[in-house]
C-alpha positions in Angstrom: 58.2 61.0 52.5 56.7 64.3 51.6 59.1 67.7 52.8 55.9 68.7 55.0 56.2 65.5 57.4 60.1 66.9 58.5 58.7 69.9 59.9 59.9 69.6 63.7 61.3 71.5 66.3 64.6 70.6 68.6 62.3 69.7 71.2 60.4 67.2 69.1 63.7 66.1 67.7 64.8 65.2 71.1 61.7 63.3 72.0 61.9 61.2 69.0 65.5 60.3 68.9 66.7 60.7 72.8 70.0 61.9 73.7 71.5 58.6 73.5 71.4 58.2 69.6 69.3 59.1 66.5 67.4 55.7 66.0 64.1 57.4 65.4 60.9 57.8 63.6 62.2 60.9 62.0 64.6 58.6 60.0 62.8 57.0 57.1 63.3 53.2 57.1 65.7 52.5 54.3 68.2 54.7 56.3 70.5 52.8 58.5 70.0 53.2 62.2 72.7 55.4 64.0 74.0 56.0 67.4 77.2 57.6 68.7 79.9 57.7 71.2 82.6 60.7 70.5 85.9 59.0 71.9 89.2 59.5 70.4 92.2 57.3 69.7 92.5 54.4 67.0 92.6 50.9 67.8 96.2 49.3 67.8 94.9 45.9 66.9 93.2 43.6 64.0 89.8 44.8 62.6 87.3 41.7 64.0 84.9 39.8 61.5 82.1 37.6 63.4 80.3 35.6 61.2 77.2 33.8 63.0 75.8 30.8 61.3 72.2 31.2 62.7 70.4 27.6 63.0 72.7 25.2 64.0 75.4 24.1 61.6 76.2 20.4 61.0 79.6 20.6 62.3 80.4 16.9 61.7 79.5 17.2 58.1 81.6 20.3 57.8 84.7 19.3 59.2 84.6 15.4 58.5 86.2 13.5 61.2 86.9 10.5 58.3 89.1 8.8 60.5 86.6 7.4 62.8 85.3 5.3 60.4 82.1 3.7 61.1 81.8 5.5 64.5 80.8 8.5 61.9 80.0 6.3 59.0 77.3 3.8 60.3 75.4 6.9 62.1 75.0 8.9 58.8 74.1 6.6 56.3 73.0 8.6 53.7 74.4 12.0 54.4 78.0 11.2 55.4 80.6 12.7 53.3 82.9 10.3 51.6 86.8 9.8 52.5 89.3 11.7 50.7 89.8 10.5 47.6 90.3 12.9 45.1 86.6 13.0 43.8 84.8 16.2 43.3 82.2 14.6 46.3 84.9 13.5 48.6 86.2 15.5 51.8 89.3 17.8 51.3 91.7 16.4 53.3 93.4 18.2 56.3 95.7 16.1 58.6 94.9 12.7 58.0 91.9 12.5 60.4 89.8 15.4 59.2 88.6 16.6 56.1 86.2 19.6 54.9 83.1 19.3 53.0 83.8 19.4 49.3 81.7 22.5 48.8 84.5 24.5 51.1 87.3 24.3 48.4 88.0 27.7 48.6 88.2 27.6 52.3 90.5 24.2 51.7 92.9 26.8 49.6 93.1 28.8 52.7 94.1 26.4 55.0 96.9 25.0 52.9 98.2 28.8 52.9 98.2 28.6 56.7 96.0 31.2 57.1 93.0 29.0 58.4 92.3 27.2 61.8 89.7 24.9 62.4 88.7 24.1 65.7 86.8 21.2 66.4 84.4 19.8 69.1 84.0 23.6 70.3 81.0 25.0 71.4 78.9 26.4 74.4 79.0 24.6 77.5 75.2 25.1 78.2 73.3 22.7 76.7 70.2 24.2 75.4 68.7 23.0 71.9 66.7 26.1 72.1 68.0 28.3 68.9 66.7 31.2 71.2 68.2 30.5 74.2 71.8 29.1 72.6 72.0 32.0 70.4 71.3 35.0 73.2 73.8 33.0 75.6 76.7 32.9 73.0 76.0 36.7 71.9 76.1 37.6 75.2 79.2 35.7 76.1 77.8 34.1 79.7 76.3 31.2 78.6 73.2 30.0 80.9 73.1 33.4 82.4 69.8 35.1 80.8 70.3 38.6 83.2 73.6 39.8 81.2 72.0 42.9 79.8 75.2 43.7 77.2 76.7 41.5 74.2 80.7 40.5 74.3 81.5 42.6 71.7 80.1 45.6 73.3 82.2 44.6 76.2 85.2 44.5 74.5 84.5 47.8 73.2 83.7 49.3 76.1 87.1 47.7 78.0 89.6 48.5 75.0 92.4 50.8 76.0 92.0 53.0 73.2 88.3 54.7 72.6 87.6 55.4 68.6 85.5 58.5 67.8 84.3 56.6 64.3 80.5 56.1 63.5 81.8 53.1 61.8 83.3 51.8 65.0 81.3 48.9 65.0 78.6 47.5 62.6 76.0 44.7 62.2 75.7 44.1 58.6 71.4 43.7 58.7 68.2 45.4 59.8 69.1 45.2 63.5 72.3 45.5 65.9 72.8 41.8 66.8 73.0 41.1 70.5 76.7 41.0 70.6 77.1 44.6 69.8 74.3 45.9 72.1 75.2 47.7 75.1 76.5 51.4 76.3 78.7 51.7 73.1 76.8 52.7 70.3 77.2 50.5 67.0 75.7 51.2 63.6 73.1 48.6 61.9 74.1 49.2 58.2 71.6 47.1 55.6 73.5 48.4 52.7 76.3 51.2 51.7 73.9 51.9 49.2 70.9 52.8 51.3 71.7 56.2 51.3 72.0 56.3 47.5 69.1 54.2 45.7 65.8 53.9 44.2 65.5 57.7 43.4 65.6 58.5 46.9 68.1 61.1 46.5 65.2 63.7 47.2 64.2 62.0 50.4 67.5 62.4 51.6 68.6 65.7 50.7 65.2 66.9 52.5 66.0 65.1 55.5 69.5 66.4 55.4 68.2 70.3 54.9 65.9 70.0 57.6 68.3 68.8 60.1 70.4 71.1 59.2 67.8 74.2 59.6 67.3 72.4 63.5 71.5 71.8 63.8 72.8 74.8 62.1 75.7 75.9 64.4 78.9 75.2 63.1 80.7 73.9 66.3 77.8 72.2 68.4 78.4 71.7 72.2 74.9 70.1 73.0 74.4 66.2 73.0 71.6 66.0 69.8 73.8 68.7 67.9 76.7 67.0 68.0 74.8 64.0 67.1 73.6 65.6 64.3 76.9 66.1 63.1 78.0 62.8 62.9 75.3 61.8 61.1 75.9 64.7 58.4 79.6 63.5 58.3 78.9 59.7 58.3 75.9 59.9 55.8 78.2 61.7 53.2 81.0 59.3 53.5 78.4 56.5 52.7 77.2 58.4 50.3 80.7 58.9 48.7 81.5 55.2 48.9 77.7 54.5 46.9 78.6 57.2 44.1 82.3 55.9 43.6 81.2 52.0 43.6 83.8 49.3 44.7 85.7 47.1 42.4 87.1 44.0 44.1 91.0 42.9 44.0 92.9 40.5 43.0 90.5 38.7 41.0 87.9 38.1 43.9 84.3 37.6 43.0 81.7 37.7 45.7 78.8 35.7 45.7 75.6 37.2 44.5 73.9 36.6 48.1 73.4 38.5 51.2 76.4 37.2 52.8 78.5 37.7 49.9 77.6 41.4 49.1 77.6 41.8 52.9 81.2 40.9 53.1 82.1 43.0 50.1 80.6 46.0 51.8 83.1 45.3 54.7 86.0 45.0 52.5 84.9 48.6 51.2 84.4 50.0 54.6 88.2 48.5 55.8 90.1 49.8 52.7 88.5 53.2 52.8 89.7 53.7 56.2 86.7 55.0 57.9 87.9 53.5 61.8 86.1 50.0 61.3 87.1 47.8 63.9 84.4 44.8 64.3 81.5 43.8 61.5 79.2 41.2 62.5 77.4 39.3 59.6 74.8 36.8 59.7 74.4 33.3 57.4 71.4 31.7 58.2 69.7 28.4 56.9 71.5 26.0 59.0 68.7 24.3 60.6 68.5 21.1 58.4 66.1 18.9 59.9 65.1 17.4 56.6 67.1 16.7 53.3 70.0 17.9 54.8 72.2 16.4 51.4 75.6 14.9 51.6 78.3 16.4 49.4 75.3 18.3 46.8 72.1 19.5 48.2 70.8 21.9 51.0 73.5 22.2 53.0 76.2 22.0 50.3 74.7 25.3 48.8 75.0 27.0 52.3 78.4 26.0 52.2 79.2 26.9 48.8 77.8 30.4 49.5 79.7 30.2 52.9 83.1 29.6 51.3 83.0 31.5 48.0 82.0 34.9 50.2 84.9 34.0 52.5 87.6 33.2 49.5 86.5 36.5 48.0 86.8 38.4 51.4 90.5 36.7 51.5 91.6 37.5 48.0 90.2 41.0 48.1 91.7 42.2 51.2 95.1 40.5 50.2 96.9 43.6 51.3 95.1 43.7 54.9 95.5 39.9 55.6 97.7 40.8 58.6 95.5 43.3 59.9 91.7 41.4 59.8 90.7 38.2 61.4 87.2 36.4 60.7 85.8 33.9 63.4 82.9 31.9 62.5 80.4 30.5 65.1 77.2 28.9 65.5 74.6 28.2 68.6 74.7 24.8 68.4 76.0 21.5 66.3 73.7 18.2 65.2 73.1 14.8 66.7 76.0 12.3 65.6 73.1 10.3 64.1 71.2 11.2 61.0 67.5 11.1 61.5 64.1 9.5 59.9 63.9 12.4 57.3 67.5 12.4 56.1 68.6 15.6 58.1 70.0 16.2 61.4 68.5 17.5 64.9 69.8 20.0 67.3 73.2 18.8 68.9 75.7 20.2 71.3 79.6 20.2 70.1 80.2 21.9 67.0 83.3 23.7 64.9 84.5 27.0 64.2 87.0 28.4 61.6 89.4 31.4 62.2 90.7 33.1 59.2 93.6 36.0 58.9 97.2 36.2 58.3 97.8 36.1 61.7 97.6 32.5 62.5 99.2 29.2 63.1 96.9 27.4 60.9 95.8 24.0 61.0 93.4 21.9 63.1 93.1 22.2 66.6 91.1 19.5 68.2 90.9 17.6 71.9 89.2 15.5 70.1 86.8 13.0 72.5 85.5 10.6 69.3 82.4 9.2 68.6 82.1 5.9 69.8 79.0 5.7 72.2 80.7 6.0 75.4 82.3 9.3 74.1 79.1 10.7 72.7 77.4 13.7 75.3 73.4 12.6 75.3 74.0 11.4 71.5 75.9 14.6 70.5 79.7 15.3 70.2 81.3 16.3 73.2 82.4 20.0 73.8 85.9 20.0 74.8 86.8 23.6 73.6 85.0 26.5 75.0 83.9 28.8 72.2 85.1 31.6 74.5 88.7 30.2 74.5 89.0 30.9 71.0 87.3 34.5 71.1 89.5 35.1 74.1 92.8 34.2 72.0 92.0 36.3 69.3 91.0 39.1 71.2 94.1 39.1 73.4 96.4 38.2 70.4 95.2 40.2 67.4 92.6 42.8 68.5 94.9 43.4 71.6 92.4 43.5 74.2 93.7 41.8 77.2 90.4 42.5 79.2 89.0 39.1 78.6 88.0 38.9 82.5 85.7 41.7 81.8 84.6 40.6 78.3 83.5 36.8 79.4 83.2 37.4 83.1 83.8 34.6 85.6 85.7 32.6 82.8 88.9 31.3 82.8 90.0 30.7 79.2 92.2 28.3 78.0 94.8 29.2 75.2 94.7 27.3 72.0 98.1 28.3 70.4 96.0 29.1 67.0 97.6 33.0 66.7 101.3 34.1 65.8 101.9 36.9 68.5 101.8 40.0 67.2 
């Protein structure tokens, strides 16, 4: 980008950016996209980290109902996880009936510390097996309703009793803001903290900043665009300082060198920097295991290894913040109870969720329907816990926003008892 390309007027800037944000063609693609809503007052509750496992994770091989015996093992002759026996390929026992996939050993240690809640037979009540529809319904928080225009997290931000003026209030780690964050309260899409300071682009950033400064040079701007430009300067300065300072994880934490692991590391950096972060969303994809899913090893085991090592490092790194951070995982649907002819699993229904943090009553939470033929829902694990039950309890009990009737309209949550009251 040459300097001459950045010559523009405030009118041109307004046309490009609009009055609601600064996500415009004026900014290089490598810069995070930002938009801001000036507010006041810090959040009193936990920082919420939401992890979406896109593709439909096979919860029956993640939290293994080995206590079902043949009802589980006969349905999965090649991909079932062996019963706990202390071996490297066996399930890690949780409560005498359920066990974790052996690749989840870091999570098993967190479970044993009482800081992991496992919710099984959970999910969205909508029966769709379409990835797109199921993800949209879950992220909007209104299963089966396609006209909802906002995401459940954005409605949380709208209805909270406090309002936070930080541009880092809500972030999505990635190239786009996820559906759950979309709505009137602006969020930031951040692919990398170092996006402001990589690959010899310092000169481009300097040119961009000088150009914006020439357009918005008023020391105390009062117009919308001037205020937003000032926010861009402030937030870019913060990101540049964070990138230049580097980051060293604490307490022996080692994040995996994956997009997911590095995303968690950057969320940890933002938490420790005290920049006003309230909600962070991360994706980890690849869970659509129709073929060659594997058992204790293989395709799915690799995904679970990345998930567990990332969460394990995050948990260790934030040892001093465990009572201030809650992590929730979810996936759009589970997989069929029976493996298919390609040694994989097809789209199903019921699944499992994890909640991790210091403010939990750790354990397994399952109104277990069973895997017998008459207990299955059209060949799938039946859902007995609506995923919104879990989210509503976390929002009210840890994030301290009781407005769940507005966050999840036309839904009455059932408490699960997974939280230690604040």
